[in-house]
C-alpha positions, 0 to 999 in steps of 0.5 A: 464459497458462500457469496453470489457473483455481484461484480463483473470479471472485467480485469485481465491478467495484465490489467490486474498486474497494472493496478497491482503495480500502480498501487505499489509503484516502488520507484514512485514510493522511493521518490515520494519518501526520499527525505526519510532515507536521506536523514536516516542512513543516506544513500546506503539505507535506500540502495541496500534497503531496497534489496533487503525489503525486496527479499523480505517482501518477496517472501510476503508475496509468496505467502499471499500468493499461495493463499489466494491461489488456494482460496480465491476470495475478495475478502483476502486475508480476513476470509483466509483467517475465517477458514483456517481458524478453529471454529470457536475463534473463527469469527473473532480472528476474521473480524480483527484481520478484516478491520486491521487490513481495512484501516491499513488501506485507508492510511495508505490511501491518505499517505499517497494523497499527501505525497502527490499533494506535496509534489504539486505544491513543490512544483508551484514553489520552484516556479514561484520562489517567493512562495512559502508552502503552508500546511493548508496548501498541501491539505488543499492539494491532498483533497483535490487528488483524493477527489479526482481519484474518487471520480476515476473509480466511479466507472467500473468498466473503465478501470482495467483500461485505466490500470493498463494506461497507468502501468505504461505511464509509470514505466515510461516516466521511470525511463524518461526521468532516469535517462534524463537525470543521468544524461544531464547531471555533471559531475557525477558522484563517485561509487563510494558516495552511492554505495558507501555513504552513511548519513545519520541526522536522526540524533540517535547514537546508534547507526543501526537504529538510524538505519532501521528508521530509514528502512521505512522509506523502501518498506513503504515503497513495497507495501500493499501487496494484498491489493490484487487479492481483493479483485478475486471476483473481478478477474478470470482464473484468480487462482492463477492470475492473482499470484502472477500479479503479486509476484510480477509487482515485486519483480518490476518494483525491484528493477525499477526502484533499484535502478532509479535510486542508484541513478538519482544518487549518482546525479546528486550534487548537494545533499544538504540542499535536498534536506533543506529545500524550500519546495519541501520535495527533495526529489524535485530539488535533485532534478533541479540540481541534475538539470539546472533547469526549472522547467525541466525539473518541473516536467519530471516532477509532473511525471512523478505527480501523474504516476502518483495519481495512478497510484491513488486511483489504484488505492481507491480501487483497493480500499473500496473492494476491501470495505465492500467485501468486509461489509458483505460479512457485516463487519462494519457499522452500516454494512447493509449499505456499504455492501451494495454494488451500484447496478449501473456503475458496476462498483461498490459505490457506497463503500467507495464513497464512504472510504474516500470521505474517511481519507478526506477527514484524515487529511485534517490530521496533517494540518494539526501535526505533520508528526502525527500524520507521519505516524499514521503513514508508518502504521499503514505498513505495520497494520497490513503486515499484521493482517497478513500474519494472522492467517499465516499463523493459523495456516501453520497451526493447522498445517500447510498440507492440511488444506487444498493447495492451489496451482501456485504452491511452493512447498518448503520454500513457501513454508520458509517464506511464512516464517520470514513474514512472521518474523518481519511483522514482529520486527516492524511492530517493535522497531518502527515504533521508535522515535524518528529523531532524538532527543524526543519532543512532542513535535518529534515523537513517533505516535504510531503506538497511539495509532495502533491503540486507537485502531484496536480500541475501535475494533474491540469496542465495536466487536463487543458492542455489536460485531460479535452478534452481527458478523457473518459466521463461517457456518452461515457462509457455508450454509449460504454456499450450499443454498447457492449450489442447490439453487444453481442445480435446480435452475440447470435441471429446469433448463 
């Protein structure tokens, strides 16, 4: 398809599933973002929100799986946009898709680093009640986890084993915490509380708006479904194995997050204390309420934190591959540097390092404004949807039957899933931009629209300043593909 094989195919079907689920890790996501759901809908928005988001993201997963099966390439959605777009729009739409997807991956990585950094500080606070957590403390923990995940990703041959290990860690932690909390908590909440309690602490008069704001919690927990597509050149038979990993991630994510959330709400004793906990980590307070033990709650939060580390490592793997593949097509400033693969490490080391530095810099935003940082977290969800929607629109415009199908192709159901993805993208773009609380103040404003504006400003400025002259065209890539094939044929003939 116009590229040389620069990375080794170290990942198996199961290690690919491991890294894909380690990144999405839905039950971990529910734990990390529980405060949003508690204030905006309570148990109802989490329990039923998981069902809603699973159904929708199941359609997203089908749409991505069909495309990667038909056109396996580490560029993922920007490569598909390049192939599917009309020639006169191919470069521009591919460039937008690639840049938006990369921005989404960077913001996601920052959000995960913050969640496990806050988890670490929560564990310290519950063991030292006199401590008042400051933003700079969480920022330091954020940087520690960002750096540790960076180190893990510097050894390409170990990544499949790390992915398998953290898949086991996640599932074992899920089972340990769920069983322990259910066994130790007494008395239990009744079914009406779990399945029928709606909480609206947002200030919005409309319960519907509060519910939609609360959906950000389960939606974040099912994001990043494109991660496996960017490993297409590191796994054998990507047209079959990557759809397996994507669909498997949705299935495991739903089972674990749904069971986990129900178990946690049955075991909760004081909803108000969860919201106002000095640990700033509601799930840790829930563990303490259930067990009555600081060491027990700390151990379970450690399992959450360790699972989160696996998620952060997978995030770095994902963003580095996205950066590297986009740089191969000269989509970034300094692309010749970011597109190199380290000969000994077997990874795109430069792209990996640069991406981690950007994530580290974004952490400064948390010190300045938690609201602005949270807006960036929301942006990661919607930007990724936008990067999925562009190639899907182009696919529908060209006609689903006018491209070669891969082994994973669901016909009419896939067609339906495409429209669900597009509808949900439009919905989240509008509704996830509303303020989180009312009345609106500078400290409570949802700045996600400003994040979108900043991202697209960078995209358009670079495109017109340099990108449209340097970005690798579809014609150039096809010419390279022919040259590679001719070279391989000549080599074979010589042998």
